[in-house]
Legacy VTK file of the C-alpha trace (Angstrom):
# vtk DataFile Version 3.0
C-alpha trace
ASCII
DATASET POLYDATA
POINTS 311 float
-39.430 -45.192 1.716
-37.764 -42.371 3.621
-38.167 -38.713 2.896
-34.717 -38.601 1.296
-35.853 -40.953 -1.486
-38.644 -38.550 -2.551
-36.287 -35.567 -2.769
-34.430 -34.367 -5.820
-30.628 -34.317 -5.641
-30.755 -30.573 -5.034
-33.154 -31.087 -2.113
-31.098 -33.742 -0.354
-28.512 -32.891 2.278
-25.321 -31.989 0.436
-21.897 -31.228 1.777
-20.236 -28.308 0.006
-16.799 -26.812 0.396
-17.038 -23.058 -0.175
-13.810 -21.139 -0.857
-14.006 -17.356 -0.787
-11.065 -15.056 -1.524
-11.503 -11.401 -0.630
-9.130 -8.491 -1.165
-10.202 -5.777 1.246
-9.194 -2.149 1.733
-10.028 -0.659 5.134
-11.315 2.884 4.574
-12.738 3.646 8.048
-11.019 1.883 10.939
-13.335 3.414 13.546
-16.452 2.127 11.760
-14.913 -1.319 11.285
-13.951 -1.509 14.961
-17.477 -0.525 16.033
-18.949 -3.241 13.784
-16.553 -5.769 15.293
-17.660 -4.872 18.820
-21.327 -5.179 17.832
-20.614 -8.652 16.498
-18.816 -9.637 19.707
-21.762 -8.479 21.820
-24.106 -10.659 19.748
-22.109 -13.888 20.081
-23.314 -16.547 22.538
-20.169 -17.906 24.144
-20.105 -21.335 25.767
-17.741 -22.668 28.403
-16.796 -21.993 31.982
-16.057 -18.266 31.562
-17.978 -16.771 28.616
-17.245 -13.190 29.707
-13.502 -13.833 29.596
-13.943 -15.194 26.059
-15.926 -12.107 25.099
-13.268 -9.807 26.570
-10.504 -11.626 24.701
-12.368 -11.313 21.401
-13.100 -7.626 22.064
-9.394 -7.092 22.669
-8.660 -8.743 19.316
-11.055 -6.309 17.659
-9.282 -3.345 19.276
-5.854 -4.602 18.283
-6.079 -4.038 14.515
-8.394 -3.995 11.481
-7.270 -7.557 10.842
-8.543 -8.576 14.285
-11.930 -6.965 13.654
-12.232 -8.751 10.308
-11.345 -12.054 11.959
-14.480 -11.631 14.064
-16.797 -10.290 11.359
-15.756 -12.881 8.773
-15.817 -15.853 11.139
-17.612 -18.767 9.410
-20.307 -18.852 12.127
-20.981 -15.156 11.589
-21.052 -15.486 7.807
-23.642 -18.276 7.893
-25.816 -16.755 10.605
-29.218 -15.938 9.186
-28.844 -18.179 6.116
-31.644 -20.789 6.340
-31.170 -24.427 5.451
-27.422 -24.719 6.041
-25.366 -26.136 8.880
-21.687 -25.352 9.487
-19.728 -28.606 9.599
-16.318 -27.021 10.008
-14.091 -24.314 8.664
-11.458 -21.774 9.528
-10.669 -18.214 8.562
-7.228 -16.811 7.822
-6.595 -13.151 7.144
-3.283 -11.437 6.581
-2.143 -7.946 5.638
-1.950 -7.254 1.913
1.764 -6.522 2.193
2.295 -10.169 3.136
0.715 -11.301 -0.135
3.511 -10.808 -2.629
2.370 -9.933 -6.158
3.539 -12.267 -8.922
5.956 -9.862 -10.581
7.068 -12.424 -13.174
3.496 -12.536 -14.441
2.817 -8.819 -14.013
5.961 -7.711 -15.875
6.765 -10.339 -18.556
10.189 -10.250 -20.185
8.990 -10.811 -23.747
10.032 -7.864 -25.898
7.598 -6.847 -28.644
8.861 -7.739 -32.165
11.362 -5.190 -33.439
11.682 -3.344 -30.150
15.054 -1.802 -29.366
16.925 -3.017 -26.292
17.931 -0.154 -24.074
16.468 2.794 -22.162
13.620 4.413 -24.011
11.692 2.499 -26.627
11.891 -1.201 -25.872
13.153 -0.781 -22.326
11.520 -3.171 -19.889
10.589 -2.818 -16.265
11.764 -6.260 -15.230
10.191 -8.459 -12.543
13.179 -8.052 -10.229
13.285 -4.277 -10.619
9.539 -4.029 -10.025
9.767 -6.305 -6.977
12.551 -4.339 -5.308
10.888 -1.008 -6.045
7.604 -2.333 -4.641
9.374 -3.451 -1.468
10.990 -0.053 -0.978
7.766 1.888 -1.592
5.896 -0.345 0.856
8.637 0.029 3.473
8.656 3.807 3.052
4.868 3.912 3.495
5.131 1.897 6.712
7.924 4.122 7.996
5.973 7.296 7.191
2.923 5.993 9.055
5.246 5.107 11.943
6.440 8.723 12.009
2.859 9.970 12.188
2.015 7.588 15.028
5.114 8.539 17.002
5.332 12.286 16.386
1.813 13.268 15.221
2.037 16.943 14.191
5.270 17.804 16.023
7.692 19.693 13.783
10.870 18.141 12.459
13.679 20.121 14.058
16.956 20.921 12.324
19.608 18.504 13.493
17.003 15.955 14.588
15.686 14.985 11.156
17.614 11.708 11.234
15.546 10.583 14.225
12.520 10.405 11.930
12.016 7.318 9.783
10.957 9.130 6.598
9.366 12.537 7.114
12.688 14.054 8.155
14.029 13.186 4.697
11.512 15.440 2.984
12.391 19.046 2.033
12.532 21.422 4.988
9.435 23.342 3.891
7.350 20.250 4.826
8.716 19.845 8.342
5.838 21.650 10.058
2.958 19.984 8.228
0.040 18.573 10.198
-1.127 14.973 10.655
-3.589 14.881 7.694
-0.865 16.112 5.339
1.619 13.577 6.672
-0.853 10.705 6.280
-1.450 11.734 2.669
2.304 11.690 2.127
2.476 8.172 3.554
-0.336 7.135 1.216
1.609 8.479 -1.779
4.137 5.657 -1.286
1.294 3.137 -1.054
-0.350 4.486 -4.208
2.809 3.923 -6.257
3.316 0.476 -4.718
-0.275 -0.266 -5.711
0.521 0.653 -9.309
3.258 -1.981 -9.351
1.050 -4.574 -7.641
-1.483 -4.004 -10.445
1.143 -4.496 -13.157
1.546 -0.809 -14.064
4.634 1.358 -14.135
4.711 3.679 -11.099
3.656 6.931 -12.739
3.687 9.871 -10.290
0.458 11.822 -10.561
1.330 14.689 -8.194
4.403 16.284 -6.553
4.125 14.068 -3.456
4.283 10.914 -5.582
7.182 12.412 -7.550
9.265 12.723 -4.410
8.035 9.361 -3.094
9.315 7.643 -6.226
12.690 9.387 -5.996
13.140 8.223 -2.392
12.189 4.656 -3.359
14.660 4.605 -6.263
17.438 5.841 -3.985
16.584 3.298 -1.293
16.405 0.465 -3.826
19.924 1.250 -5.029
21.170 1.397 -1.425
19.487 -1.911 -0.561
21.381 -3.692 -3.330
24.644 -2.535 -1.780
23.755 -2.953 1.890
21.537 -6.063 1.928
22.691 -8.386 -0.879
21.658 -11.572 0.959
18.159 -10.248 1.667
17.757 -9.106 -1.939
18.900 -12.499 -3.236
16.320 -14.212 -1.035
13.624 -11.760 -2.128
14.316 -12.423 -5.808
14.350 -16.192 -5.498
12.243 -17.573 -8.333
12.106 -14.331 -10.359
13.879 -14.418 -13.749
17.040 -12.371 -14.176
17.498 -9.902 -17.023
20.206 -7.426 -18.172
17.808 -4.547 -17.411
17.540 -5.520 -13.747
18.094 -2.685 -11.266
18.818 -0.035 -13.889
17.733 2.940 -11.780
19.096 5.436 -14.307
16.798 3.961 -16.945
13.914 4.042 -14.465
14.476 7.753 -13.970
14.619 8.277 -17.724
11.639 6.130 -18.666
9.054 6.614 -15.940
6.869 9.613 -16.863
7.934 12.333 -14.436
7.942 16.098 -13.899
10.887 16.412 -11.464
10.110 19.990 -10.344
9.569 18.939 -6.723
13.155 17.667 -6.561
14.357 21.272 -6.723
12.972 21.840 -3.235
15.911 19.954 -1.678
18.310 22.744 -2.694
18.667 25.328 0.131
19.832 27.885 -2.418
16.422 27.724 -4.065
14.377 28.512 -0.953
11.167 30.242 -1.964
11.032 28.683 -5.416
7.954 26.727 -4.338
5.879 29.934 -4.374
4.189 30.323 -7.779
4.483 34.118 -7.448
8.283 34.066 -7.062
10.384 35.265 -9.990
12.354 31.999 -10.224
9.187 29.915 -10.186
7.540 31.990 -12.904
10.699 31.905 -15.012
10.841 28.111 -14.888
7.074 27.634 -15.058
7.051 25.328 -12.031
3.601 26.072 -10.667
2.573 25.800 -7.037
4.990 23.549 -5.121
3.963 24.646 -1.631
3.115 21.626 0.568
-0.713 22.011 0.454
-0.501 21.645 -3.346
1.611 18.483 -3.280
-1.407 16.219 -3.704
-2.999 18.196 -6.546
-2.818 16.032 -9.705
-0.521 17.130 -12.498
-2.235 18.455 -15.606
-3.401 15.473 -17.647
-2.833 12.967 -14.835
-5.692 10.686 -13.866
-6.700 11.491 -10.276
-6.549 8.755 -7.658
-9.811 7.420 -6.246
-10.744 9.914 -3.497
-12.466 7.116 -1.534
-9.469 4.780 -1.436
-8.843 5.467 2.244
-5.633 4.919 4.190
-3.919 1.655 5.033
-3.162 2.878 8.565
LINES 1 312
311 0 1 2 3 4 5 6 7 8 9 10 11 12 13 14 15 16 17 18 19 20 21 22 23 24 25 26 27 28 29 30 31 32 33 34 35 36 37 38 39 40 41 42 43 44 45 46 47 48 49 50 51 52 53 54 55 56 57 58 59 60 61 62 63 64 65 66 67 68 69 70 71 72 73 74 75 76 77 78 79 80 81 82 83 84 85 86 87 88 89 90 91 92 93 94 95 96 97 98 99 100 101 102 103 104 105 106 107 108 109 110 111 112 113 114 115 116 117 118 119 120 121 122 123 124 125 126 127 128 129 130 131 132 133 134 135 136 137 138 139 140 141 142 143 144 145 146 147 148 149 150 151 152 153 154 155 156 157 158 159 160 161 162 163 164 165 166 167 168 169 170 171 172 173 174 175 176 177 178 179 180 181 182 183 184 185 186 187 188 189 190 191 192 193 194 195 196 197 198 199 200 201 202 203 204 205 206 207 208 209 210 211 212 213 214 215 216 217 218 219 220 221 222 223 224 225 226 227 228 229 230 231 232 233 234 235 236 237 238 239 240 241 242 243 244 245 246 247 248 249 250 251 252 253 254 255 256 257 258 259 260 261 262 263 264 265 266 267 268 269 270 271 272 273 274 275 276 277 278 279 280 281 282 283 284 285 286 287 288 289 290 291 292 293 294 295 296 297 298 299 300 301 302 303 304 305 306 307 308 309 310
C-alpha cells in the first residue's frame, strides 16, 4: 500500500481555496514603499530579462500604496516561508477604499421606531440616498483638498485667485496662509466625516475643521442635485427612495453641530476668531484661530491619533 493509504485525511494532500478580505489603512506611505522595494529585491524572477521585470515591479511600488500592496500581498509572497503548502494558482486584486461603495440601504434602514414622529427632529431619518450623496461629496472634497496640497504645497491662497484652488480657496481667508501639515489635516477632516457615514453613523463634527467640512459637503450635495441629475440618478440606482431624501435643511437642524466656525466667512467679523477679542468673549466662541481647528469640542470623542492620512 502507498504512503497515502497510511495517512489520516488531514495528513493527505488537500486542495484548499483560501479567501481573505482585508480592509487596510495606509498610515506611513514611506515605510510601505520601502517594504515593497525590499520584497522586490528578494524575488527570483525568471525569463529572458529578469532585471526588466524587477524594474517594472519596482516602478509599480513607487506608483502608489496600492502598487506596493500588490507586491507585498502577492500569493507567492504570502505563502513564502509556510512549510507543507504549494501554490496551485491564485490572483490578487486590490482597489482603493473609495471604489468600494458602502451599502447605505443596510447602514441607514428606513424603518421608523414605533411611535416616532415623521419630520425634522425626533423621528427624522438620515435616508440611504441622503447618506450616499453626502458621502460622495465628502470623499470628493477630501480628494480635491489633497490635490490642492500636492499642487500648491504651502503657497498662500491669493485674493482673486482663490477660485483656482479646488477646495482650500473656499475656506475662510484666515486659513489661506496655513502650511502643508495643517492643510493635510483639513483634507482628512472630510475623510473622517465620510468614514462616519461608511460606518453607519451620522456625520457628527468633532472639531471646527469638521464643522466647516460638513457645511461645504451639504452645500455641494445640494448643488450636485441641480447640476448633475443624471449622475445622481445613476448613483442612487438600487437605493430606496423616501420623502426625507435630500432634506439638507433637516440635516443642518438634526446633525449635532456648533456652527461657530461658520462666522469666520463674514469679513465684517474679522478678528472674532481670537478668544481675547471682545466679540468672541461676548459670544463665548472660544479659540477659532486655524491652529485650534482640530482641537476636539468639549465632550466630543477624539479621533484616533494613529489613523494616518489617505494621501
